[in-house]
C-alpha positions, 0 to 999 in steps of 0.5 A, a space after each residue: 283216345 281218338 277217332 280211328 283208334 283200335 280198342 278193346 271192349 268186353 274182350 272184343 276189338 273195336 274201332 272208335 268212329 266218334 267221340 262225344 259227351 253224354 251222361 250216364 247214371 251208375 246205380 252201383 256207385 250212385 243212388 238208384 233214383 236217377 237224377 241226370 240234373 245232378 251229374 256232369 257229362 263225361 267222354 263217350 265213344 261210338 265204337 264199331 264192334 262185331 258189325 254194330 255201333 255202340 255208345 260207351 264211356 271212354 273209361 270202359 275202353 282199353 286202347 290196343 297198342 299198335 306199335 310193334 
């Protein structure tokens, strides 16, 4: 994925405005005691959806196929 790609997030169309790396602690797969020193950054995207910007991990986004 790259900037200006259209994606689906939580069932809504969104536009990628920025790509960056950040850390996220997933309590569903990791311990509940947060330790950001124990994890590596992962790819994130800033997306514009429904009038707001959100920072989300790339793995949570689904690309929209624009070819017709």
